[in-house]
N, CA, C, O and the ligand as a Tripos MOL2 file, in Angstrom:
@<TRIPOS>MOLECULE
protein
  277   275    70     0     0
PROTEIN
NO_CHARGES

@<TRIPOS>ATOM
      1 N           0.8090   -1.1530   -0.0710 N.3       1 MET1
      2 CA          0.0300    0.1160    0.0100 C.3       1 MET1
      3 C           0.8150    1.2610    0.0210 C.2       1 MET1
      4 O           1.8040    1.3890    0.7440 O.2       1 MET1
      5 N           0.3490    2.2170   -0.8690 N.am      2 GLU2
      6 CA          1.1620    3.5480   -1.0140 C.3       2 GLU2
      7 C           0.2680    4.5530   -0.3110 C.2       2 GLU2
      8 O          -0.9600    4.4770   -0.2840 O.2       2 GLU2
      9 N           0.9840    5.4770    0.2390 N.am      3 LYS3
     10 CA          0.0730    6.5970    0.7510 C.3       3 LYS3
     11 C           0.6370    7.9320   -0.0210 C.2       3 LYS3
     12 O           1.8150    8.1450   -0.3110 O.2       3 LYS3
     13 N          -0.4830    8.7720   -0.2810 N.am      4 LYS4
     14 CA         -0.0040   10.1410   -0.8820 C.3       4 LYS4
     15 C          -1.0330   11.1960   -0.5400 C.2       4 LYS4
     16 O          -2.2170   10.8780   -0.4290 O.2       4 LYS4
     17 N          -0.6530   12.3410   -0.3830 N.am      5 THR5
     18 CA         -1.4710   13.5310   -0.1220 C.3       5 THR5
     19 C          -1.4850   14.3520   -1.2430 C.2       5 THR5
     20 O          -0.4600   14.8910   -1.6620 O.2       5 THR5
     21 N          -2.7270   14.5010   -1.8270 N.am      6 LEU6
     22 CA         -2.9990   15.4740   -3.1310 C.3       6 LEU6
     23 C          -3.5350   16.7010   -2.5760 C.2       6 LEU6
     24 O          -4.2550   16.7400   -1.5780 O.2       6 LEU6
     25 N          -3.1610   17.6960   -3.2520 N.am      7 ASN7
     26 CA         -3.6290   19.0370   -2.9420 C.3       7 ASN7
     27 C          -4.8540   19.3720   -3.9760 C.2       7 ASN7
     28 O          -4.7680   19.3100   -5.2030 O.2       7 ASN7
     29 N          -5.8850   19.6980   -3.3060 N.am      8 VAL8
     30 CA         -7.0200   19.9120   -4.1220 C.3       8 VAL8
     31 C          -7.6860   21.3590   -3.7850 C.2       8 VAL8
     32 O          -7.9650   21.7830   -2.6640 O.2       8 VAL8
     33 N          -7.8510   21.9450   -4.9110 N.am      9 GLN9
     34 CA         -8.4640   23.3520   -4.7510 C.3       9 GLN9
     35 C          -9.9550   23.3540   -5.1390 C.2       9 GLN9
     36 O         -10.4130   22.6610   -6.0470 O.2       9 GLN9
     37 N         -10.6590   24.1820   -4.3810 N.am     10 GLY10
     38 CA        -12.0970   24.2960   -4.5320 C.3      10 GLY10
     39 C         -12.9890   23.7160   -3.4560 C.2      10 GLY10
     40 O         -14.1640   24.0730   -3.3660 O.2      10 GLY10
     41 N         -12.4460   22.8190   -2.6320 N.am     11 MET11
     42 CA        -13.2750   22.1220   -1.5550 C.3      11 MET11
     43 C         -13.6720   23.1730   -0.4840 C.2      11 MET11
     44 O         -12.7870   23.8280    0.0670 O.2      11 MET11
     45 N         -14.8570   23.3330   -0.2060 N.am     12 THR12
     46 CA        -15.2330   24.4510    0.7810 C.3      12 THR12
     47 C         -16.1460   23.8680    2.0350 C.2      12 THR12
     48 O         -16.1840   24.4460    3.1210 O.2      12 THR12
     49 N         -16.8520   22.6910    1.7600 N.am     13 CYS13
     50 CA        -17.6940   22.1830    2.8250 C.3      13 CYS13
     51 C         -17.7550   20.7110    2.9040 C.2      13 CYS13
     52 O         -17.0740   20.0010    2.1640 O.2      13 CYS13
     53 N         -18.5520   20.2530    3.7830 N.am     14 GLY14
     54 CA        -18.7440   18.8690    3.9120 C.3      14 GLY14
     55 C         -19.1970   18.1790    2.6360 C.2      14 GLY14
     56 O         -18.7450   17.0680    2.3570 O.2      14 GLY14
     57 N         -20.0600   18.7870    1.8620 N.am     15 HIS15
     58 CA        -20.4880   18.1220    0.5940 C.3      15 HIS15
     59 C         -19.2310   18.0430   -0.2990 C.2      15 HIS15
     60 O         -19.1770   17.0980   -1.0860 O.2      15 HIS15
     61 N         -18.2960   18.8580   -0.2690 N.am     16 CYS16
     62 CA        -17.1370   18.7700   -1.1610 C.3      16 CYS16
     63 C         -16.2870   17.5250   -0.6540 C.2      16 CYS16
     64 O         -15.8440   16.6320   -1.3760 O.2      16 CYS16
     65 N         -16.1520   17.6260    0.6220 N.am     17 LYS17
     66 CA        -15.5680   16.5770    1.2970 C.3      17 LYS17
     67 C         -15.9080   15.0350    0.8930 C.2      17 LYS17
     68 O         -15.0820   14.1560    0.6520 O.2      17 LYS17
     69 N         -17.2340   14.9310    0.8790 N.am     18 MET18
     70 CA        -17.8440   13.6180    0.6130 C.3      18 MET18
     71 C         -17.7310   13.3900   -0.8450 C.2      18 MET18
     72 O         -17.5540   12.2760   -1.3370 O.2      18 MET18
     73 N         -17.8320   14.4060   -1.4630 N.am     19 ALA19
     74 CA        -17.8130   14.2110   -3.1340 C.3      19 ALA19
     75 C         -16.4290   13.6820   -3.5830 C.2      19 ALA19
     76 O         -16.2610   12.7570   -4.3780 O.2      19 ALA19
     77 N         -15.4790   14.3820   -2.9740 N.am     20 VAL20
     78 CA        -14.0520   13.8490   -3.1860 C.3      20 VAL20
     79 C         -13.5880   12.5280   -2.7150 C.2      20 VAL20
     80 O         -12.9550   11.7300   -3.4080 O.2      20 VAL20
     81 N         -13.9730   12.3420   -1.4010 N.am     21 GLU21
     82 CA        -13.7390   10.9510   -0.8400 C.3      21 GLU21
     83 C         -14.5030    9.9390   -1.5330 C.2      21 GLU21
     84 O         -13.9730    8.8730   -1.8460 O.2      21 GLU21
     85 N         -15.7910   10.2180   -1.8110 N.am     22 GLY22
     86 CA        -16.5200    9.1820   -2.6010 C.3      22 GLY22
     87 C         -16.0850    8.6820   -3.9130 C.2      22 GLY22
     88 O         -16.2220    7.5240   -4.3050 O.2      22 GLY22
     89 N         -15.5160    9.7160   -4.5980 N.am     23 ALA23
     90 CA        -15.0980    9.4410   -5.8950 C.3      23 ALA23
     91 C         -13.7270    8.6820   -5.8620 C.2      23 ALA23
     92 O         -13.4260    7.8790   -6.7450 O.2      23 ALA23
     93 N         -12.9840    8.9500   -4.8960 N.am     24 LEU24
     94 CA        -11.7040    8.2160   -4.8970 C.3      24 LEU24
     95 C         -11.8730    6.8480   -4.3550 C.2      24 LEU24
     96 O         -11.1240    5.9460   -4.7290 O.2      24 LEU24
     97 N         -12.8650    6.6370   -3.4510 N.am     25 LYS25
     98 CA        -13.2060    5.3020   -2.8870 C.3      25 LYS25
     99 C         -13.8900    4.3930   -3.9420 C.2      25 LYS25
    100 O         -13.8660    3.1640   -3.8840 O.2      25 LYS25
    101 N         -14.4820    5.0940   -4.8800 N.am     26 LYS26
    102 CA        -15.0210    4.2870   -5.9290 C.3      26 LYS26
    103 C         -14.0050    3.5640   -6.7850 C.2      26 LYS26
    104 O         -14.3410    2.5120   -7.3290 O.2      26 LYS26
    105 N         -12.7460    4.0700   -6.9490 N.am     27 LEU27
    106 CA        -11.7460    3.5600   -7.7570 C.3      27 LEU27
    107 C         -11.3460    2.2290   -7.2280 C.2      27 LEU27
    108 O         -11.3060    2.0850   -6.0060 O.2      27 LEU27
    109 N         -11.0640    1.3030   -7.9670 N.am     28 ASP28
    110 CA        -10.5280    0.0330   -7.5440 C.3      28 ASP28
    111 C          -9.0830    0.2160   -7.1800 C.2      28 ASP28
    112 O          -8.2630    0.7140   -7.9510 O.2      28 ASP28
    113 N          -8.8080   -0.2130   -5.9630 N.am     29 GLY29
    114 CA         -7.3210   -0.1310   -5.4470 C.3      29 GLY29
    115 C          -7.2850    0.9510   -4.4760 C.2      29 GLY29
    116 O          -6.2850    0.9570   -3.7580 O.2      29 GLY29
    117 N          -8.1520    1.8750   -4.2870 N.am     30 VAL30
    118 CA         -8.0270    2.9470   -3.2690 C.3      30 VAL30
    119 C          -8.7650    2.3290   -2.0740 C.2      30 VAL30
    120 O          -9.9040    1.8710   -2.1610 O.2      30 VAL30
    121 N          -7.9900    2.3510   -0.8850 N.am     31 SER31
    122 CA         -8.5090    1.6550    0.2930 C.3      31 SER31
    123 C          -9.0090    2.6900    1.3620 C.2      31 SER31
    124 O          -9.8630    2.3580    2.1840 O.2      31 SER31
    125 N          -8.4550    3.9720    1.3380 N.am     32 SER32
    126 CA         -8.9090    4.9720    2.0970 C.3      32 SER32
    127 C          -8.6370    6.3470    1.5270 C.2      32 SER32
    128 O          -7.6160    6.5100    0.8590 O.2      32 SER32
    129 N          -9.5370    7.4260    1.7570 N.am     33 ALA33
    130 CA         -9.4030    8.6430    1.3420 C.3      33 ALA33
    131 C          -9.9310    9.5110    2.4230 C.2      33 ALA33
    132 O         -11.0560    9.3090    2.8810 O.2      33 ALA33
    133 N          -9.0700   10.5940    2.9080 N.am     34 GLU34
    134 CA         -9.5650   11.3590    3.9790 C.3      34 GLU34
    135 C          -9.1410   12.9580    3.5760 C.2      34 GLU34
    136 O          -7.9950   13.3630    3.3800 O.2      34 GLU34
    137 N         -10.2670   13.6630    3.5160 N.am     35 VAL35
    138 CA        -10.0330   15.0120    3.0840 C.3      35 VAL35
    139 C          -9.9100   15.9420    4.2920 C.2      35 VAL35
    140 O         -10.6800   15.8160    5.2450 O.2      35 VAL35
    141 N          -8.9860   16.8420    4.2660 N.am     36 ASN36
    142 CA         -8.7010   17.7690    5.1850 C.3      36 ASN36
    143 C          -8.9300   19.1820    4.4270 C.2      36 ASN36
    144 O          -8.2010   19.7340    3.6020 O.2      36 ASN36
    145 N         -10.1560   19.5870    4.9580 N.am     37 LEU37
    146 CA        -10.6420   20.9650    4.4170 C.3      37 LEU37
    147 C          -9.8550   22.0690    4.5570 C.2      37 LEU37
    148 O          -9.7480   22.8950    3.6510 O.2      37 LEU37
    149 N          -9.2090   22.1790    5.7610 N.am     38 GLU38
    150 CA         -8.5080   23.4740    6.0890 C.3      38 GLU38
    151 C          -7.1090   23.2910    5.4160 C.2      38 GLU38
    152 O          -6.5040   24.3040    5.0650 O.2      38 GLU38
    153 N          -6.6160   22.1740    5.2360 N.am     39 ALA39
    154 CA         -5.3470   21.9880    4.5340 C.3      39 ALA39
    155 C          -5.4580   22.0130    3.0760 C.2      39 ALA39
    156 O          -4.4870   22.2270    2.3510 O.2      39 ALA39
    157 N          -6.7420   21.7760    2.6110 N.am     40 ALA40
    158 CA         -7.0410   21.7010    1.1040 C.3      40 ALA40
    159 C          -6.3890   20.6390    0.4200 C.2      40 ALA40
    160 O          -5.8340   20.8080   -0.6660 O.2      40 ALA40
    161 N          -6.4490   19.2840    1.1610 N.am     41 ASN41
    162 CA         -5.8650   18.1390    0.5250 C.3      41 ASN41
    163 C          -6.5590   16.8880    1.0090 C.2      41 ASN41
    164 O          -7.3630   16.8490    1.9400 O.2      41 ASN41
    165 N          -6.1550   15.8590    0.2640 N.am     42 VAL42
    166 CA         -6.8170   14.6070    0.5370 C.3      42 VAL42
    167 C          -5.7150   13.4630    0.7030 C.2      42 VAL42
    168 O          -4.9560   13.2500   -0.2420 O.2      42 VAL42
    169 N          -5.6230   12.8130    1.7350 N.am     43 ALA43
    170 CA         -4.6560   11.8740    1.9850 C.3      43 ALA43
    171 C          -5.3950   10.5000    1.4700 C.2      43 ALA43
    172 O          -6.4870   10.1140    1.8860 O.2      43 ALA43
    173 N          -4.6150    9.8560    0.5150 N.am     44 VAL44
    174 CA         -5.1190    8.5630   -0.0110 C.3      44 VAL44
    175 C          -4.2380    7.4540    0.2100 C.2      44 VAL44
    176 O          -3.0330    7.6100    0.0110 O.2      44 VAL44
    177 N          -4.7590    6.1880    0.6540 N.am     45 THR45
    178 CA         -4.1440    5.1240    0.7330 C.3      45 THR45
    179 C          -4.5070    4.0820   -0.3820 C.2      45 THR45
    180 O          -5.6820    3.7360   -0.4960 O.2      45 THR45
    181 N          -3.5980    3.6010   -1.1610 N.am     46 TYR46
    182 CA         -3.9230    2.8630   -2.2320 C.3      46 TYR46
    183 C          -2.9400    1.9650   -2.6940 C.2      46 TYR46
    184 O          -1.7490    2.1050   -2.4150 O.2      46 TYR46
    185 N          -3.4850    0.8410   -3.5470 N.am     47 ASP47
    186 CA         -2.5160   -0.0200   -4.0800 C.3      47 ASP47
    187 C          -2.0030    0.3950   -5.4620 C.2      47 ASP47
    188 O          -2.7830    0.5130   -6.4070 O.2      47 ASP47
    189 N          -0.6900    0.6160   -5.5760 N.am     48 GLU48
    190 CA         -0.2070    1.2860   -6.7680 C.3      48 GLU48
    191 C          -0.1760    0.2460   -7.9450 C.2      48 GLU48
    192 O           0.1010    0.6240   -9.0830 O.2      48 GLU48
    193 N          -0.4210   -0.8700   -7.7040 N.am     49 SER49
    194 CA         -0.5250   -1.9230   -8.7410 C.3      49 SER49
    195 C          -2.0200   -1.8680   -9.4890 C.2      49 SER49
    196 O          -2.2700   -2.3370  -10.5990 O.2      49 SER49
    197 N          -2.8420   -1.2560   -8.7020 N.am     50 LYS50
    198 CA         -4.1530   -1.1370   -9.2470 C.3      50 LYS50
    199 C          -4.7100    0.2440   -9.6090 C.2      50 LYS50
    200 O          -5.6640    0.3200  -10.3830 O.2      50 LYS50
    201 N          -4.2180    1.2050   -9.1430 N.am     51 VAL51
    202 CA         -4.6450    2.6050   -9.3760 C.3      51 VAL51
    203 C          -3.5420    3.5310   -9.5750 C.2      51 VAL51
    204 O          -2.5890    3.4430   -8.8010 O.2      51 VAL51
    205 N          -3.5260    4.4490  -10.5430 N.am     52 THR52
    206 CA         -2.6230    5.4510  -10.6960 C.3      52 THR52
    207 C          -2.9450    6.8230  -10.1150 C.2      52 THR52
    208 O          -4.1140    7.1630   -9.9310 O.2      52 THR52
    209 N          -1.9500    7.5840   -9.8370 N.am     53 VAL53
    210 CA         -2.2290    8.9950   -9.2990 C.3      53 VAL53
    211 C          -3.0490    9.8240  -10.4140 C.2      53 VAL53
    212 O          -3.8540   10.7150  -10.1430 O.2      53 VAL53
    213 N          -2.7510    9.4350  -11.5720 N.am     54 GLU54
    214 CA         -3.4850   10.1410  -12.7190 C.3      54 GLU54
    215 C          -4.9300    9.8060  -12.7340 C.2      54 GLU54
    216 O          -5.7820   10.5970  -13.1390 O.2      54 GLU54
    217 N          -5.1740    8.6900  -12.3100 N.am     55 ALA55
    218 CA         -6.6340    8.1000  -12.3110 C.3      55 ALA55
    219 C          -7.3420    8.9200  -11.2240 C.2      55 ALA55
    220 O          -8.4110    9.4850  -11.4580 O.2      55 ALA55
    221 N          -6.6980    8.9800   -9.9690 N.am     56 MET56
    222 CA         -7.2350    9.7100   -8.7880 C.3      56 MET56
    223 C          -7.5140   11.1070   -9.2990 C.2      56 MET56
    224 O          -8.6060   11.6460   -9.1240 O.2      56 MET56
    225 N          -6.5190   11.6740   -9.9260 N.am     57 LYS57
    226 CA         -6.5990   13.2030  -10.1800 C.3      57 LYS57
    227 C          -7.8030   13.4290  -11.1240 C.2      57 LYS57
    228 O          -8.4880   14.4500  -11.0500 O.2      57 LYS57
    229 N          -8.0370   12.4310  -12.0220 N.am     58 GLU58
    230 CA         -9.1860   12.5150  -13.0580 C.3      58 GLU58
    231 C         -10.6060   12.3070  -12.2600 C.2      58 GLU58
    232 O         -11.6330   12.9290  -12.5350 O.2      58 GLU58
    233 N         -10.4960   11.4190  -11.3240 N.am     59 ALA59
    234 CA        -11.6440   11.2400  -10.5580 C.3      59 ALA59
    235 C         -12.0850   12.4960   -9.6570 C.2      59 ALA59
    236 O         -13.2620   12.7320   -9.3820 O.2      59 ALA59
    237 N         -11.1210   13.1800   -9.2820 N.am     60 ILE60
    238 CA        -11.3440   14.3450   -8.4000 C.3      60 ILE60
    239 C         -11.8010   15.5160   -9.3760 C.2      60 ILE60
    240 O         -12.7310   16.2710   -9.0910 O.2      60 ILE60
    241 N         -11.1320   15.5910  -10.4480 N.am     61 GLU61
    242 CA        -11.4490   16.5740  -11.4980 C.3      61 GLU61
    243 C         -12.9010   16.6510  -12.1370 C.2      61 GLU61
    244 O         -13.5220   17.6430  -12.5210 O.2      61 GLU61
    245 N         -13.2940   15.1740  -12.1360 N.am     62 ASP62
    246 CA        -14.6740   14.8910  -12.6630 C.3      62 ASP62
    247 C         -15.7360   15.4810  -11.6090 C.2      62 ASP62
    248 O         -16.8290   15.8910  -12.0020 O.2      62 ASP62
    249 N         -15.4050   15.5040  -10.3900 N.am     63 GLN63
    250 CA        -16.1770   16.1530   -9.4210 C.3      63 GLN63
    251 C         -16.2930   17.5440   -9.4250 C.2      63 GLN63
    252 O         -17.1480   18.1340   -8.7640 O.2      63 GLN63
    253 N         -15.3030   18.2050  -10.2870 N.am     64 GLY64
    254 CA        -15.2240   19.8440  -10.3610 C.3      64 GLY64
    255 C         -14.2370   20.5260   -9.4270 C.2      64 GLY64
    256 O         -14.3330   21.7090   -9.1030 O.2      64 GLY64
    257 N         -13.2370   19.6600   -8.9980 N.am     65 TYR65
    258 CA        -12.1210   20.3580   -8.1950 C.3      65 TYR65
    259 C         -10.9070   20.1710   -8.8880 C.2      65 TYR65
    260 O         -10.7380   19.2510   -9.6870 O.2      65 TYR65
    261 N         -10.0460   21.0280   -8.6010 N.am     66 GLU66
    262 CA         -8.7130   21.1610   -9.2340 C.3      66 GLU66
    263 C          -7.6120   20.4830   -8.4460 C.2      66 GLU66
    264 O          -7.4210   20.8770   -7.2950 O.2      66 GLU66
    265 N          -6.8490   19.4850   -8.9510 N.am     67 VAL67
    266 CA         -5.7810   18.8360   -8.2660 C.3      67 VAL67
    267 C          -4.3710   19.5390   -8.7050 C.2      67 VAL67
    268 O          -4.0230   19.5780   -9.8850 O.2      67 VAL67
    269 N          -3.6270   20.0670   -7.6830 N.am     68 VAL68
    270 CA         -2.3740   20.5930   -7.8690 C.3      68 VAL68
    271 C          -1.2100   19.6540   -7.4660 C.2      68 VAL68
    272 O          -0.9980   19.5000   -6.2630 O.2      68 VAL68
    273 N          -0.4650   19.0340   -8.3470 N.am     69 LEU69
    274 CA          0.3970   17.9710   -8.1270 C.3      69 LEU69
    275 C           1.6710   18.6680   -7.8050 C.2      69 LEU69
    276 O           2.6830   18.0160   -7.5470 O.2      69 LEU69
    277 CU        -18.9190   22.0950   -0.8120 Cu       70 CU70
@<TRIPOS>BOND
     1     1     2 1
     2     2     3 1
     3     3     4 2
     4     3     5 am
     5     5     6 1
     6     6     7 1
     7     7     8 2
     8     7     9 am
     9     9    10 1
    10    10    11 1
    11    11    12 2
    12    11    13 am
    13    13    14 1
    14    14    15 1
    15    15    16 2
    16    15    17 am
    17    17    18 1
    18    18    19 1
    19    19    20 2
    20    19    21 am
    21    21    22 1
    22    22    23 1
    23    23    24 2
    24    23    25 am
    25    25    26 1
    26    26    27 1
    27    27    28 2
    28    27    29 am
    29    29    30 1
    30    30    31 1
    31    31    32 2
    32    31    33 am
    33    33    34 1
    34    34    35 1
    35    35    36 2
    36    35    37 am
    37    37    38 1
    38    38    39 1
    39    39    40 2
    40    39    41 am
    41    41    42 1
    42    42    43 1
    43    43    44 2
    44    43    45 am
    45    45    46 1
    46    46    47 1
    47    47    48 2
    48    47    49 am
    49    49    50 1
    50    50    51 1
    51    51    52 2
    52    51    53 am
    53    53    54 1
    54    54    55 1
    55    55    56 2
    56    55    57 am
    57    57    58 1
    58    58    59 1
    59    59    60 2
    60    59    61 am
    61    61    62 1
    62    62    63 1
    63    63    64 2
    64    63    65 am
    65    65    66 1
    66    66    67 1
    67    67    68 2
    68    67    69 am
    69    69    70 1
    70    70    71 1
    71    71    72 2
    72    71    73 am
    73    73    74 1
    74    74    75 1
    75    75    76 2
    76    75    77 am
    77    77    78 1
    78    78    79 1
    79    79    80 2
    80    79    81 am
    81    81    82 1
    82    82    83 1
    83    83    84 2
    84    83    85 am
    85    85    86 1
    86    86    87 1
    87    87    88 2
    88    87    89 am
    89    89    90 1
    90    90    91 1
    91    91    92 2
    92    91    93 am
    93    93    94 1
    94    94    95 1
    95    95    96 2
    96    95    97 am
    97    97    98 1
    98    98    99 1
    99    99   100 2
   100    99   101 am
   101   101   102 1
   102   102   103 1
   103   103   104 2
   104   103   105 am
   105   105   106 1
   106   106   107 1
   107   107   108 2
   108   107   109 am
   109   109   110 1
   110   110   111 1
   111   111   112 2
   112   111   113 am
   113   113   114 1
   114   114   115 1
   115   115   116 2
   116   115   117 am
   117   117   118 1
   118   118   119 1
   119   119   120 2
   120   119   121 am
   121   121   122 1
   122   122   123 1
   123   123   124 2
   124   123   125 am
   125   125   126 1
   126   126   127 1
   127   127   128 2
   128   127   129 am
   129   129   130 1
   130   130   131 1
   131   131   132 2
   132   131   133 am
   133   133   134 1
   134   134   135 1
   135   135   136 2
   136   135   137 am
   137   137   138 1
   138   138   139 1
   139   139   140 2
   140   139   141 am
   141   141   142 1
   142   142   143 1
   143   143   144 2
   144   143   145 am
   145   145   146 1
   146   146   147 1
   147   147   148 2
   148   147   149 am
   149   149   150 1
   150   150   151 1
   151   151   152 2
   152   151   153 am
   153   153   154 1
   154   154   155 1
   155   155   156 2
   156   155   157 am
   157   157   158 1
   158   158   159 1
   159   159   160 2
   160   159   161 am
   161   161   162 1
   162   162   163 1
   163   163   164 2
   164   163   165 am
   165   165   166 1
   166   166   167 1
   167   167   168 2
   168   167   169 am
   169   169   170 1
   170   170   171 1
   171   171   172 2
   172   171   173 am
   173   173   174 1
   174   174   175 1
   175   175   176 2
   176   175   177 am
   177   177   178 1
   178   178   179 1
   179   179   180 2
   180   179   181 am
   181   181   182 1
   182   182   183 1
   183   183   184 2
   184   183   185 am
   185   185   186 1
   186   186   187 1
   187   187   188 2
   188   187   189 am
   189   189   190 1
   190   190   191 1
   191   191   192 2
   192   191   193 am
   193   193   194 1
   194   194   195 1
   195   195   196 2
   196   195   197 am
   197   197   198 1
   198   198   199 1
   199   199   200 2
   200   199   201 am
   201   201   202 1
   202   202   203 1
   203   203   204 2
   204   203   205 am
   205   205   206 1
   206   206   207 1
   207   207   208 2
   208   207   209 am
   209   209   210 1
   210   210   211 1
   211   211   212 2
   212   211   213 am
   213   213   214 1
   214   214   215 1
   215   215   216 2
   216   215   217 am
   217   217   218 1
   218   218   219 1
   219   219   220 2
   220   219   221 am
   221   221   222 1
   222   222   223 1
   223   223   224 2
   224   223   225 am
   225   225   226 1
   226   226   227 1
   227   227   228 2
   228   227   229 am
   229   229   230 1
   230   230   231 1
   231   231   232 2
   232   231   233 am
   233   233   234 1
   234   234   235 1
   235   235   236 2
   236   235   237 am
   237   237   238 1
   238   238   239 1
   239   239   240 2
   240   239   241 am
   241   241   242 1
   242   242   243 1
   243   243   244 2
   244   243   245 am
   245   245   246 1
   246   246   247 1
   247   247   248 2
   248   247   249 am
   249   249   250 1
   250   250   251 1
   251   251   252 2
   252   251   253 am
   253   253   254 1
   254   254   255 1
   255   255   256 2
   256   255   257 am
   257   257   258 1
   258   258   259 1
   259   259   260 2
   260   259   261 am
   261   261   262 1
   262   262   263 1
   263   263   264 2
   264   263   265 am
   265   265   266 1
   266   266   267 1
   267   267   268 2
   268   267   269 am
   269   269   270 1
   270   270   271 1
   271   271   272 2
   272   271   273 am
   273   273   274 1
   274   274   275 1
   275   275   276 2
@<TRIPOS>SUBSTRUCTURE
     1 MET1         2 RESIDUE 1 A MET
     2 GLU2         6 RESIDUE 1 A GLU
     3 LYS3        10 RESIDUE 1 A LYS
     4 LYS4        14 RESIDUE 1 A LYS
     5 THR5        18 RESIDUE 1 A THR
     6 LEU6        22 RESIDUE 1 A LEU
     7 ASN7        26 RESIDUE 1 A ASN
     8 VAL8        30 RESIDUE 1 A VAL
     9 GLN9        34 RESIDUE 1 A GLN
    10 GLY10       38 RESIDUE 1 A GLY
    11 MET11       42 RESIDUE 1 A MET
    12 THR12       46 RESIDUE 1 A THR
    13 CYS13       50 RESIDUE 1 A CYS
    14 GLY14       54 RESIDUE 1 A GLY
    15 HIS15       58 RESIDUE 1 A HIS
    16 CYS16       62 RESIDUE 1 A CYS
    17 LYS17       66 RESIDUE 1 A LYS
    18 MET18       70 RESIDUE 1 A MET
    19 ALA19       74 RESIDUE 1 A ALA
    20 VAL20       78 RESIDUE 1 A VAL
    21 GLU21       82 RESIDUE 1 A GLU
    22 GLY22       86 RESIDUE 1 A GLY
    23 ALA23       90 RESIDUE 1 A ALA
    24 LEU24       94 RESIDUE 1 A LEU
    25 LYS25       98 RESIDUE 1 A LYS
    26 LYS26      102 RESIDUE 1 A LYS
    27 LEU27      106 RESIDUE 1 A LEU
    28 ASP28      110 RESIDUE 1 A ASP
    29 GLY29      114 RESIDUE 1 A GLY
    30 VAL30      118 RESIDUE 1 A VAL
    31 SER31      122 RESIDUE 1 A SER
    32 SER32      126 RESIDUE 1 A SER
    33 ALA33      130 RESIDUE 1 A ALA
    34 GLU34      134 RESIDUE 1 A GLU
    35 VAL35      138 RESIDUE 1 A VAL
    36 ASN36      142 RESIDUE 1 A ASN
    37 LEU37      146 RESIDUE 1 A LEU
    38 GLU38      150 RESIDUE 1 A GLU
    39 ALA39      154 RESIDUE 1 A ALA
    40 ALA40      158 RESIDUE 1 A ALA
    41 ASN41      162 RESIDUE 1 A ASN
    42 VAL42      166 RESIDUE 1 A VAL
    43 ALA43      170 RESIDUE 1 A ALA
    44 VAL44      174 RESIDUE 1 A VAL
    45 THR45      178 RESIDUE 1 A THR
    46 TYR46      182 RESIDUE 1 A TYR
    47 ASP47      186 RESIDUE 1 A ASP
    48 GLU48      190 RESIDUE 1 A GLU
    49 SER49      194 RESIDUE 1 A SER
    50 LYS50      198 RESIDUE 1 A LYS
    51 VAL51      202 RESIDUE 1 A VAL
    52 THR52      206 RESIDUE 1 A THR
    53 VAL53      210 RESIDUE 1 A VAL
    54 GLU54      214 RESIDUE 1 A GLU
    55 ALA55      218 RESIDUE 1 A ALA
    56 MET56      222 RESIDUE 1 A MET
    57 LYS57      226 RESIDUE 1 A LYS
    58 GLU58      230 RESIDUE 1 A GLU
    59 ALA59      234 RESIDUE 1 A ALA
    60 ILE60      238 RESIDUE 1 A ILE
    61 GLU61      242 RESIDUE 1 A GLU
    62 ASP62      246 RESIDUE 1 A ASP
    63 GLN63      250 RESIDUE 1 A GLN
    64 GLY64      254 RESIDUE 1 A GLY
    65 TYR65      258 RESIDUE 1 A TYR
    66 GLU66      262 RESIDUE 1 A GLU
    67 VAL67      266 RESIDUE 1 A VAL
    68 VAL68      270 RESIDUE 1 A VAL
    69 LEU69      274 RESIDUE 1 A LEU
    70 CU70       277 GROUP 0 **** ****
């Protein structure tokens, strides 16, 4: 398992937190996703043989938020 923190712009409330966490957890290989609204990031634990950072970035952007790598 790999851990990574992605910086995400545009998250403002609990709904944003749920949207981003939900989108990430739907991806095969992501075992946990925890948004920190104050820090504007999401900590993800994932299996790097199943899911790429690029796929996670796209899942977040599909929800309308910007990922800053
Ligand atoms: Cu929101």
